[in-house]
N, C-alpha and C positions, 0 to 999 in steps of 0.2 A: 504494500500500500504506500502511496505517495501523498504528501501534504504540501499545500502552497498557502502562504500567508500574504501574498501580494497579487491576488487575482490571476494566478496562473503564470506569472512571469518566471518564477523559479520554484523548484520542487525539491523536497527532502523525503527520502524513503523512510517509512516507519514499519517496523516488523511487528506483526501481531503475535509472533511466538507460537505459531501453529504449523501443522503439516502443510507444506507449500502446494500439495495437490488439491487443496480446497480453494476454489475460486471465490473472490469477494464479489458477490452478486448485487449488493445494494448498500448504500450508506445513508445514514440519517443523522443530521446535526440537530440536537435538541436545544442548544444554547447553554451558556454557563460552562463551556468546555466539555460538555457531554456529547459523545458521538457513538452511534451504534453501527456495527458492521454485520451484514448477513452473509453467511458462507454456505456454499453448496456442499453440505456434508459436515460442516463444523458448527452449525447452529448460529447463535448470536453472540457477539462480543461487544463489550462496552469499554469506552475510554472516558475517564473523568478529567483528563488533562489535554484535550485537543489532539489526541492520538499519540502522545508520547509513550504511553503504556496501555495495555489492554488486558481485560479479564473476561473469561468465558462465562456467560449467564444463561444456562440451559435447564434450570430446574423446572421440571414438569413439561419441558418442551420435547414432546415425543416424536417429532419429525425434524431431524437436523438439516434437511435439505431446504434451507430457507432461501427464497429467491427475491423477496420484496419486503419493504418496510415503510411504514408511515406513522404519524402521530395523530391521535384523536384530539378532539376539542379540549379535553381536560388534561392533555399531556400523556395519556396512556399510549403505549407503544403497540402497534399492530404488526404482526408478521405473517406473511403468506408463504406457503411451502410448495414443493414440487408435487406433493401427493394430494393437493386440493384442501389442505387444512389451513385454518386461520387461528392464530393465537393472539392473546391480549395480555399485557402486563401493565399494572398500575404502579409498580415500584422499580422502574428502570431495569426490568429483566430479572429481578431477584426471584420472582415466581411467575410462571406462565399458566394461563387457563385457555383451553381450547373453546372457542366460541362459535364455531361454524359446524353445523350438523351435517346432513347429507345432501344439501342443496348444491354445493359445489363439489365436483368430482374430478376436475382437471387442474393442472398446475396454475397457481396464482402468480402470474408473471409480473403484475403491476399493482401497486396500491397508492392511492392519493386521497387526501381529505380536503374539503373546501372550507371556507371561512365560517360556514354555518355548522360545521361538525359532521356533515355527511361524508361517509367513507365509501370509496369506490374501489372495486377489485376487478382487475382485468384477467381473464382466464384463457387457458390455451385453446379450449374448444367449446366454450359456453358464453362467449361475449363478456358482458359486464354485469356485475352485481353491485348493489349498494346497501348501506346500513345507516339508519338514522338514530340508532341507539348505542353508538360507540362500539359497534361490532358484535353486539349480542345476537342479533338476527339479521338475515340477509335476504334480499329480494332481487331476482333477476330482472335486468332492464336492458334488453337487447332488441327492442322493436326498431326495425330499420336496418339493422346490421346482421341479424340472425346469430347463429352460434359462431361468430367470428373468432379468429385466433388473435387475441389481443396481446401485443408486445409491450405497449407503453400507454400511460395515461398522464394527463397534465390538466391543471385548471387554467382555462384561458380567460380572455377578456370578458368582463362582466359576469364572472362566475360560471361561464359555460365550461363543459368538459370536452376535451379532445382525446381521441383514442386512435392509436396507430396499430395497424394489423400486419400479420404475416403475409398477406396477399398484396401489400403495397398500397392499401387504401387508408384514408384518414377520415374519421367520422367526428361529428360534433353534436352535442346534446345541450339544451338549455339548462338541464338540471336533473335531479333524481327522478326516475320514472318517466321522463319525457322521451319522445322518439329521437332516434339518431338519424342524421342526414349526412350522406357522403359529401365531402367538400373537395373541390378540385378533381372533377371527373376525368381529366386528362392525365392525372398522375398515375402512372403504371409501373413505377419503379419496384424493385424487389422489396423485401421486408422493410417496414418502417420500424426501426429499432429504438428511436428516441424522438421526443417532441419537446420543444421549448418555445416560450413566447417572451418578447421583450416589452418594455414599457410603452413602446410605440404601437404595440398590437401586432407586430410582425410575427409570423409563425415559421418556425424552423423545424425541419425533420431530418434526422440522421437515418441513413439507409444502409442496406447491406450491398455494398459494391458500387453505389452511385454517389457517394459523398453526402453533402448536405444540400437540401432543396429548401426554398423559401417562398412564402407568399406574403406580399405586402398589401393585399386587398381583402383580407379576411378569409382567404382560401379559394377565392374565385379563380385565380391564376397562380401558376407556380413557375419558378425559375431556378436554375442551378446557382448555388452559392458556395462554391468550393475553390475559388481562386487562391492558390497557395496552400490549399489543404492537400496533404500528401498521402493521407490514409483514406481510402474510399469506403471502408466499412466503419461507420460511426455508431458506437454503442451507447454513447451518453452525450447529452447536451445540457448546458446550464447557463442561465443568464445571471451573472453576478454583478449587479449595479452597472448595467449597460456594457459589461465585458462578457462576450459570449465565449464559452469554453466547449470544445468538442473533444471527447475521448475516442480514440480510434483503436482498431483491432491490434495493430502492431507498430504504429508510428508515434505513439505517445499522445499528449494532449496539445491541441492547438487553440489559439485565442484570437478573437476578432474584436476590434474596438470600433468598427464602422458598420455594425448591423449585418455582419456576415458577408460583406462585399469582398473582403480579403482576409486571409488568415496567416498567422505566423506561428512558428514552433517556439516553445519556451526554451529550447536549447538546440544547438547544432548537434547533429549526429556525427561526432568527431571521434572516430576510433583511434586509440593509440595503437602501437604496433601489434598488440595481441588481441584487441577486443573491438567488436562492433555490435551494436544492439539491434541485431536482426536475427531471425531464424530462417535459414535457407529452406526452401520448400522441397527441392528435389536435388539429386546428386549432380545435375548440371545447372544449378542455380547461380554459379559463379563462372564467368567467362573472361578471358583475356584476349585482346586483339593483337595484331602483329606489331603494334608499336608500344605495347605494354599498358594499355588502358584497361582497367578493371571494370567489369559490369556485374553488379550484385542484384539478385532478384529475390524478393520474398513474396508472400502471397498477394500483397497489395501494392507493391511499388518496385521500381528499378532505380538503382543509384549507380553513379559513375565516379571513378577515382583515376586521376592521372598522376598520382604520386605514390603508387604502390600500396594504396589503402590507408594512407594517413588522413586524408580528407576526402569527403564525398559530397556530391551534389545530386539532386534528383534528375532523372532522365526518363520520364515516363509520360510526357505530355501526349495525350491522344489514346492511351491504352486504358480501356474502361472495364475490363473484365478480370476476374481473378486469374492471377498469373501462376504458371506452373513450371516453366523452363525457359532457358536462353541458349542461343547458339550464334556464333559469329562466322560469317561466310568469308572465303578468301578475298571477295571483292569489297570487304569491309562492311557489308550490310549486316545488321543485327536482326535476329529473328526471336520473337517471344511467343511461346505457346500459352494459350489461355483456355478457360472453360468454354469458349465459344469459337475460337478461330486461331489463326496465326497473324501476328502483327509484325510489320517490317519497318525498320528505321534505316535510312541511308545517310543520316547526318549525326552519327555518334550518339543517338538517343535523344536528340533535341526534339524530334517530332516522329510520330508513328502513323502508319496507315494499315488498314486491315486488308489482308490478302482476300481478294474477291473472286478467285477462280477455283474454289474448293469443289469437290464432287457433291458436297451437301452444304446446306445453308449454315448449319451450326455443328461444329465438331470440337470435342474436348481434346486438346493436344497435351499429353502428359510428359513427353520427352522429345528432344530435338537432337539430331546428330548430323554433322557435315562430313562427308566422305572425302577421300583424297582427290577425287576428280571434281569436287565442288557440288556434287549432288547432295540435296538436303533431305533428310528423312524425318518424318514426324510420327511419333508413336501415339496412336489414338485409342479410344475405347473399342474401336471396331477393326483395328489392324494397323498397317504401316503405310503412310503416304510418302511419295517421293516427288521432288521437283528437280528436274535436270537443267532448268534455265534460270537459276537464281531466285526462285520463288514466284515467277510469273504464272506458272501453271503447275497443277498437282494431279497425281494419279495414285490409286492404290496398287501396291506391289505385293502386299501380304494381307489377307483377310482372315479375321478370326479374333475373338475376344480373349486371347490367351497371352499376348505379349506383355511382359513386365518391365523390360529394359532393352536398350539398344546401344550398340557400340560399333564404330567403324574402325577397321584395322588396316592391314597392309593393302596394297593396290587391289581394288575390286572386292575386298572382303567386308562384309557387314554381318554382325551377329545379333541375334535376338535371344533374350531370356524369356521363357514361357512358363505358364502354370501347368505343371505336370507333363510338359512336352519337351523338357530339356532345353538344350541350346540348338537353335536353328541357325544355319549359316548360308550365306550367299557369296559366291566368288565373282559375280558379274554385276555388282552394284545393285542387287535386288531384283534382277530379272527372273532368277530362279532361286529356289531355296531347298535345302535338305536338312534332315535332322542329323546332328553331329554327336549327340550324347544319348544316354539312356533317358527314359521319361521321368525326369526329376523336376521338382518345383524349384525354379531358379529365382533367386531374390535379386541378384544384380550380375551384370556381365560387363567386362571392360577388356579392350584389346589395345596393344601398342602397334606401332608401324613396322615392326620387325618380325611378326609372326607369333608372338606370345598372346594367348587368350586365357582369361580367368573368369570363373563363374562361381558365385556362392549359392549354396543350395540349402534346402531344409536339412534338419538333423546335423547341422554344423559341418557340412561337407564343402570343401573347396576343390573345384576342378581346375586343372592347369594343363595347357597345351603349349608346346614350344614350336609347333609346326602348322599353325593356322587352323587347328581343329582336326587335323587328320588323326591324331592320337592324343589320349588324355591320361593323366594320372590323378589319383584321388588323394587329397590331403585332409585328414580328419582334424577339425578344429574342436573347440569345446562345445559339447552338445547343449541344446536348450536355449540358444541365442541366435539372433539374426546378425548377418554380417554383410558388409559392403566392401567391394574391391575397387581400387583405382590403380591405374598403371601409367607410368611415364611414357610419353609417345615414343621415345627412342629406345625403350627397353631397359633403361638404367635401373629402375626400381619398380616394385609392385608392393602395394600396401593393402592389407585387409584390416578393416575396422570392426571391432565388436561394438555394435550400435547400442547395446544395453548398458555397458559400463566403461566403454572407452578404451579398451586394450587395443594396441596397434601391433600388427604382425608385419614386419618389414623384411623383404627378400630382394636380393639382387641376382638370383640364379633360378628364377621360375619356381621358387619355393622348394628347391632341393634342400635349402637351409633357410632359417629365418631367425630373427631376434624379436623379442617382445618388449614393447615400451608401454608401460601403464600410464594412462592419463586420467584426470579426474572428471572427464566429460562423459555425460550420459545422454541418451536419446539424440545421438549425433549423426552427422553426415560428414563425408570427407571429400576433398578436392585437391588435386595437384595442379599448380599453376605452371605455365610453360617455362618460367624461370626457376623452377625447382622447389618452390615452397609448398608445404602441406598446410591446408586450411581445414579446420574442424569447426563445424557449426553445431552449437547446442540449442536445444529447444527450450529448456527450463533450467536456469534463466536463459533468455535468448541472447546469445553472444557468438561472435565469430573469432576464432583463435588462429594465429599463424605461427608456424614453427620459427624458432629463432634463426635457424640456419637453413640454407637450401639443401635439399637431399640429393640433387644432381646438378 
């Protein structure tokens, strides 16, 4: 958890002292230094000193998957849970009482109270409920919206209630028991995750994948409001005395002082030599071009570094879909695979355009690989696409929902890891394919340019070939873990990473021998840069680490 005392300009981390696997789902500031935190699996915590220290307060709280919090008219705390339960505490969490019977049966994702003391509960599949007796009884109030999936609730201008849904719709109601009316009928963005209003009456909505949208006419029309906002999934919005704060999925908190017209980050993402606050999404999320420019991709953004990773700038203008992978073509074009298509940049990431010659309108691209002849391969949910003309046109060269990874090796060679189909190989840049190993479940495959091929399998097995896949040897790793393999292009070194607890197995002779280096990194991915450095990306906490010395 992080705290700011200057309207989001600077932030200080505050440790709740709990299992980091529990996510903080909601915060409630009661005043007088008292703050409550709701955790998915940890119940409720209280701080009496503005977050400096925390105490768990779960007495009689029988469902610890707490998702939402609000305060009633008399200061009582109301908590909603993942199992459709609502609890109330009149003594700051010292004792909880369940106040909701059987009327609510789905997750209570949002709670809000108006100035009259009416409490509203937004549910996952039952729309909205309200209570006028401080949570003792609840009445469904979903006329006009049906059993909508409610993600967020906020009190709007004049005491009206605004509700954001999982289907991208926003509804407004004058008050308890009154019908709901959809506002902004042209708004068709993905999930509405957060809503906020400012003193001018403008309405802001944080979305899943489309940044922030804004209405300045009471919801009649909407516009994008994400200039400078680098995270496109916005989970939370807050108007703090005309300073608008937006919490994003993986890019931190952004602030706007001009009504959402522009956004700035409270800090520069400035990695020192060993650390960058991103989590790489896939094993080809980090790419380096021929002049040493680094491109780093996470799920929501692309960053660029021209000084070996010491400083970074954003390079994702025009990419609007969840990002999965990166690849750089010999002609210096950059390719980004997303949940919808492939995007191409020809100016070092300053601008991007969508590839418009795909066999289908929408294709999820999970991995990209560039072969020695410049052919580009895209691994999709339905097979493997290939472009032989720098991305101008694409065709399927392998069909089937089985491929898990892809790697290009020596001239003509391309390798696929598959689910229970072993390693598939092509020696003619994808024109034809043949099975090269037994029918094993392949986690990852990587090949160098001198004929060495490596594949990690289930049951802790590493397959190694020194002759382009004609013959293979089996190396037994520690069972019960998943592994990833990366190989230097020139065959100098190959590395296997235990993704569960960070052990590195390093070999310079196709794993006839190996040495083990234990690292503290878990839930990790690995990447070898062309200049010989090993990068390891952690998921929790999100960080990117680089080896102190080049490995080749």
